[in-house]
C-alpha positions in Angstrom: 111.0 62.5 105.1 112.6 65.4 104.1 111.0 68.3 104.5 110.3 70.3 101.3 110.2 74.1 102.5 108.6 76.6 99.9 108.1 79.6 102.1 111.0 81.4 100.8 114.5 81.2 99.0 115.4 82.5 102.4 115.6 79.0 104.2 118.0 77.5 102.0 121.0 76.1 104.1 124.8 75.7 103.4 126.0 73.4 101.1 129.0 70.7 102.4 131.1 72.8 100.2 130.2 76.1 101.5 130.8 74.5 105.1 134.5 74.2 104.2 135.0 77.0 102.3 133.9 79.2 105.8 135.7 77.1 108.0 139.0 77.6 105.9 138.3 81.2 105.4 141.2 83.6 106.3 140.0 86.3 108.6 140.7 90.0 110.6 139.0 92.8 111.9 136.8 94.1 109.4 136.2 97.4 110.9 139.8 98.0 110.5 139.5 96.9 106.9 141.7 94.0 107.4 139.6 90.7 106.7 141.0 89.8 103.7 138.0 87.4 103.0 135.5 90.2 103.3 137.7 92.6 101.3 137.8 89.7 98.5 133.8 89.3 98.4 133.4 93.3 98.3 136.0 93.6 95.3 134.9 90.7 93.5 131.0 91.8 93.6 131.7 95.4 92.8 134.0 94.1 89.3 131.1 91.3 88.6 128.8 94.4 88.8 131.0 97.0 87.0 130.6 99.2 90.4 133.6 100.9 91.6 133.1 99.9 95.1 131.2 97.6 97.4 130.0 97.1 101.3 129.5 93.5 102.8 126.9 93.8 105.3 124.4 91.2 107.5 121.1 91.6 105.1 119.4 93.1 102.6 117.5 95.3 104.5 120.5 96.8 105.9 121.9 97.3 102.5 118.2 99.1 101.4 118.8 101.2 104.2 122.6 102.4 103.5 122.3 103.1 100.1 118.7 105.2 100.7 120.9 107.0 103.9 123.8 107.6 101.3 121.8 109.1 98.8 119.3 111.4 100.8 119.5 113.8 103.1 117.1 114.2 106.3 113.6 115.5 105.1 114.6 114.3 101.2 112.6 111.8 99.6 112.2 108.6 97.4 109.8 107.3 95.0 109.3 103.8 95.5 106.9 100.9 94.7 103.6 100.3 96.9 104.9 96.7 97.6 108.4 97.0 97.2 110.7 95.6 100.0 112.4 99.3 100.7 109.0 100.5 101.4 106.7 98.0 102.7 109.1 95.2 104.2 111.8 96.9 106.1 110.4 98.3 109.0 109.9 101.9 107.8 113.3 102.1 108.2 114.0 105.0 105.9 111.7 107.3 107.9 112.3 106.3 111.4 116.3 106.1 110.8 117.1 108.3 108.1 114.1 110.7 108.3 113.6 110.3 104.7 110.1 110.2 103.3 108.8 107.9 101.0 106.4 108.6 98.3 105.0 105.1 97.1 103.2 104.7 94.0 101.3 101.4 92.7 103.3 99.1 90.4 102.1 98.1 86.9 101.3 94.6 86.3 104.9 93.4 84.9 106.5 94.7 88.0 107.7 98.2 86.7 107.1 101.7 88.1 105.5 103.9 85.4 107.8 106.6 84.6 104.6 109.5 83.9 103.8 108.5 87.2 106.8 108.8 88.5 107.6 112.4 87.2 104.0 113.8 88.3 105.2 112.7 91.9 108.4 114.6 91.6 107.9 117.6 94.3 108.6 120.8 93.1 111.3 122.9 94.5 109.3 124.4 97.3 110.1 124.4 101.0 106.5 123.1 101.3 107.7 119.7 100.1 110.4 117.3 100.5 112.9 117.1 98.3 112.7 114.4 95.9 115.8 112.7 95.4 115.7 109.2 94.6 114.0 106.8 92.5 114.0 102.7 93.6 113.1 99.9 91.7 113.1 96.5 92.4 114.5 93.2 90.2 112.9 91.0 90.6 109.5 92.0 91.8 107.4 89.1 92.9 109.6 87.4 90.7 109.1 89.7 87.5 112.0 90.3 85.5 112.3 94.3 84.8 113.3 94.6 81.0 116.1 95.7 79.8 114.9 98.4 77.3 112.6 99.4 80.6 115.7 99.6 82.6 117.4 102.1 80.2 114.7 104.2 80.3 114.9 104.3 83.7 118.5 105.4 83.9 117.7 108.0 81.3 114.6 109.3 83.3 116.2 110.0 86.4 119.0 111.1 84.9 116.9 113.9 83.2 115.2 114.4 86.5 118.7 114.5 88.1 117.2 111.7 90.4 120.0 109.0 92.1 118.7 105.1 90.9 118.9 102.5 93.4 118.0 98.7 92.6 116.8 96.5 95.2 118.4 93.9 93.3 118.3 90.8 95.5 117.4 88.7 93.1 119.3 90.2 90.2 121.1 87.1 89.0 117.7 85.7 88.8 116.7 88.5 86.7 120.3 88.0 85.0 119.6 83.9 84.2 116.4 84.5 83.2 116.9 87.3 80.4 120.4 85.0 79.4 122.4 88.2 80.0 125.7 89.7 82.0 124.4 90.9 85.1 126.1 94.3 84.2 123.7 94.6 81.4 121.2 95.3 84.7 123.7 97.0 87.0 125.1 99.7 84.7 121.9 101.6 84.9 121.9 102.3 88.7 124.0 104.5 90.7 123.9 101.9 93.4 122.9 97.7 93.6 121.9 95.7 96.6 122.6 92.0 95.8 121.6 89.8 98.5 123.5 86.7 99.0 121.2 84.5 101.3 118.2 83.4 99.0 118.7 82.1 95.6 122.1 81.9 96.3 122.3 80.0 99.5 124.6 81.8 101.4 123.6 81.7 105.5 123.5 85.3 105.8 124.8 88.8 104.0 124.0 91.2 100.9 126.7 93.5 99.3 126.1 97.4 98.2 127.5 98.2 95.0 127.9 101.6 94.0 131.0 104.5 93.5 133.7 104.9 96.0 132.2 108.3 97.4 128.8 106.3 97.9 130.3 103.5 99.8 132.6 105.4 101.8 129.4 107.3 103.3 127.6 103.9 103.3 130.2 102.3 105.4 129.8 105.2 108.0 126.2 104.6 107.9 126.7 101.0 108.5 129.2 101.8 111.6 126.3 103.9 113.1 123.6 101.4 112.6 125.9 99.0 114.8 126.3 97.1 111.4 130.4 96.8 112.0 131.7 93.0 112.1 134.9 91.5 113.2 136.2 88.6 111.9 133.4 88.3 109.3 135.7 86.3 106.7 133.7 83.4 107.7 130.4 85.0 106.5 132.2 86.5 103.7 133.5 83.2 102.5 130.0 81.6 101.8 128.9 84.7 99.7 132.6 84.0 97.8 131.2 80.4 97.3 127.9 81.5 96.3 129.0 83.6 93.4 131.1 81.2 92.2 128.8 78.4 92.4 125.6 79.2 92.5 124.4 82.0 89.8 123.9 79.5 86.5 121.9 76.6 88.8 119.0 79.4 89.3 118.1 78.1 85.8 117.0 75.2 88.0 114.8 76.9 90.3 113.2 78.4 87.5 112.5 75.3 85.6 111.0 74.0 89.0 108.6 77.1 89.1 107.2 76.3 85.5 107.0 72.8 86.7 105.2 73.7 90.1 102.9 75.7 87.3 102.1 73.3 85.2 101.4 70.3 87.8 98.9 72.9 89.7 96.9 73.3 86.4 95.8 69.6 86.7 93.7 71.0 90.1 90.3 72.5 89.3 90.3 74.4 92.5 93.6 76.3 92.4 94.9 79.2 90.2 98.7 79.2 89.9 100.0 82.0 88.0 102.6 81.9 85.1 106.3 81.5 87.2 108.4 84.3 86.9 111.8 83.0 87.9 111.5 81.2 91.0 108.0 82.2 92.5 104.5 81.0 92.2 101.6 82.8 93.3 99.0 80.3 94.1 95.2 81.5 95.0 93.1 79.2 96.9 89.6 79.7 98.4 90.9 81.4 101.7 89.4 79.2 104.1 90.4 76.2 102.2 94.0 77.8 101.8 94.1 77.5 105.8 93.4 73.8 105.8 95.4 73.3 102.8 98.6 74.6 104.5 97.8 72.4 107.5 97.3 69.2 105.6 101.1 69.7 103.5 102.3 70.6 107.2 101.6 67.5 108.0 103.5 65.7 105.2 106.2 67.7 105.6 106.0 70.3 103.3 105.6 74.1 104.3 104.2 77.0 102.7 102.9 80.5 103.5 100.2 82.9 102.9 96.1 82.6 103.2 94.1 82.8 100.0 97.0 83.9 98.0 100.4 81.9 99.1 103.6 82.4 97.4 105.7 79.5 96.7 109.2 79.8 96.1 111.9 77.2 94.9 115.1 77.3 95.3 119.0 75.0 95.9 116.9 72.7 98.5 114.2 72.1 96.5 114.0 69.2 93.5 112.3 68.3 90.5 111.0 65.3 92.8 110.0 67.8 95.4 107.7 69.6 93.1 106.2 66.3 92.3 105.1 66.0 95.6 103.7 68.8 96.6 101.6 69.0 93.5 100.5 64.8 94.4 99.9 66.2 98.1 98.0 69.2 96.6 96.0 66.6 94.4 95.4 64.3 97.5 94.0 67.3 99.7 91.4 68.6 97.1 90.4 64.9 96.3 90.1 64.3 100.2 88.1 68.0 100.7 85.6 66.8 97.9 84.9 63.4 99.6 84.3 64.9 102.8 81.7 67.7 101.0 80.0 64.8 99.4 79.3 63.0 103.0 
């Protein structure tokens, strides 16, 4: 029986075509700048996002950390969302390793940061305070896509306030596909953009940080300091190239499957499913019941995560029949629970 894994789009596995590209990759020593496949991936990603340069790294966490450490000095501050990956889910790296102070703010319902709130959080030029240097946004944020109008206003705001602007664009291509625009319509507003290859794009590992030549030169040095220098990394970069060439447009299928998941779960009274944003669905179930539901699904070859609220993520290893199987299993669980309660 096929295992259906809806915990995250990080669980994707390389396709046969991707594996073949990895096996055939030409390699060299990337620390010396001599891996042709890594160089091709970096040039390709920078061109796609209309940036001067890029650096290939092992993870989105490292990519974001390199951006923060390249934009900020010790004792500087970055403004970020309270639930942002760069603040909440990266081990406090900016503070621990970069001596950079985070100033987290609550997100708006649409996944944006209120720019008036950001302005109020900017510290005065005073020795008592950290220097506010950077504003970090996330797109998508919990699957929500930031509008082009908001991005333009954020870019203008950052420029007027002399802040650098970084985008955690782990799922930037989900955003561009959802909006139906070229990814440059998003990336153009940012000084740096982190792109993850190992989520919906399906590569087994890796992210790319894009920005100016000067910024990327600094980031490359920090990558080495952090132990992120890789040698014959072309076997990994080849997977990223394959992902960018083959797996962007198909993200629309993940979005459609997420919407189908919401529609199916809407038929279950005990479940509240938030309308799908790109490839994520947030399902609310009574906490005690959700734990039982997870165990029930796991026994039927379906993996989910969360308690009370579960995040279900569609990806290239999940097709429409898998969505239907999940919905049917959920219906069976609640029908069984109702029978057990009536006894």
